[in-house]
SEBADO-964852 format. One record per residue (C-alpha): x, y, z. Coordinates in steps of 0.1 Angstrom, whole numbers, plus 5000, padded with zeros to 4 digits. Layout:
<sites>
XYZ ...
</sites>
This chain:
<sites>
500050005000 502850245009 504550164977 501450274957 501250594976 504850674970 504550594933 501450804930 503151094948 506251074925 503951054895 501951364907 505251554912 506451464878 503151574862 503351904882 506951954870 505951894834 503052144837 505252404853 508052354827 505552394798 504052704813 507552854816 508352774780 505052934769 505853254788 509353264774 507853224739 505453514746 508353734756 510153654723 506953714704 506554044721 510054144713 509554054677 506554284676 508554574690 511354504666 509054504635 507554834645 510954994653 512154874618 509155034602 509955354620 513655334610 512655274574 510355584574 513055814588 515155864556 512055984537 511156214565 514656364567 514856414530 511456594530 512456824558 515956874543 514457034512 512757304533 515057344563 518557314550 520057524578 518657274605 521457034597 522356944633 518856804640 518856614606 522256474613 521256364648 518156184635 520156014608 522955904632 520555764658 518655574630 521955424619 522855334655 519455164660 519754974627 523154834638 521854704672 520854354680 517754254699 519754104727 520354434746 516854534755 517954814779 520454954754 517954944726 515355114747 517855394756 518755454719 515155434708 514255694734 516955924721 515655874686 512055954697 513356284712 515256364681 512156304660 510256534683 512856804677 512556744640 508856804641 509457114662 511757234634 508957164609 506557384628 508757684618 508157614581 504557664570 505257534535 506657214549 503757164572 501357214543 503256964521 501156654515 504256434515 505356564549 501756534562 501556164550 504956084566 503956254598 500756054599 502555734592 505055804619 502255874644 500555544635 503955354639 504555524673 501055404684 501955054673 505255064691 503455174723 501054874720 503854634712 505854764743 502754704764 502354344752 506054274755 506254424791 503154224800 504753904787 507953994806 506054044838 504353704835 507653534828 509453704857 506653624881 506753264871 510553254874 510453394909 507353224923 507252894942 507052614930 507752724894 511052884905 512352534913 511752424877 512952764864 516252734883 516752374872 516252444835 517952794835 514953004828 515953364835 514153684841 513653914810 514354284808 511454534805 511554774775 511355104794 512555454792 515455524816 515855894811 513356094832 513456374806 511856134781 508956074806 508356444813 505356614800 506456874774 505957234782 503557424759 503257794761 501058024741 
</sites>
C-alpha cells in the first residue's frame, strides 16, 4: 500500500513539474513574440525616417544638426541586435526625442507643414508610434508574466533547474523622456 502511495506521489510531482515547465516555455515564447512585435514596429519607423529627413531637408537646410542627429541615431538603431533590450530602449528613446525636435523644426516652416508628402509621413509615423506603444505593452506584460513565474514557488524550482531567466522590460530610463512637454501660448 505504501509503495502505491509513494508511486502516486512521485507521478503527481512529475506531472506537476511537466506542467510548470511547459508554462515557463509558453511564457518565454510570449516574451520572444512580444520582442518580435516591437522589433517589427521599430524597423518600420527606422525605414520611414530617411523619407522624413529628405522631405524636411528640402525645406530646412539650415537645420542640419537636427537632421544629422536623427540620421545618426537611426543608423545606430539599425546596427543594434535584439539581445540588449535596455540599450535598445535607451537609443530608441533618444531617437524619439530627436524626431520630436525634427517635428518642432517643421513647425517653423508653414510650406513644409502644408506639404502632402510631409503630412503623410507624419501621419505614418504617428501610427507607427502608436503600434510601438501597443507592442511595448504586450512585451512588458509577457515579461511580467515570465518574471513572476521564474520567481514564484513552485515554478521557480523548475525555472532554476532548467535555466529560465528573468527578462528585461522595455522601458525609458531617462526621466526627461517621461516628462510632459511644456507648451506655452
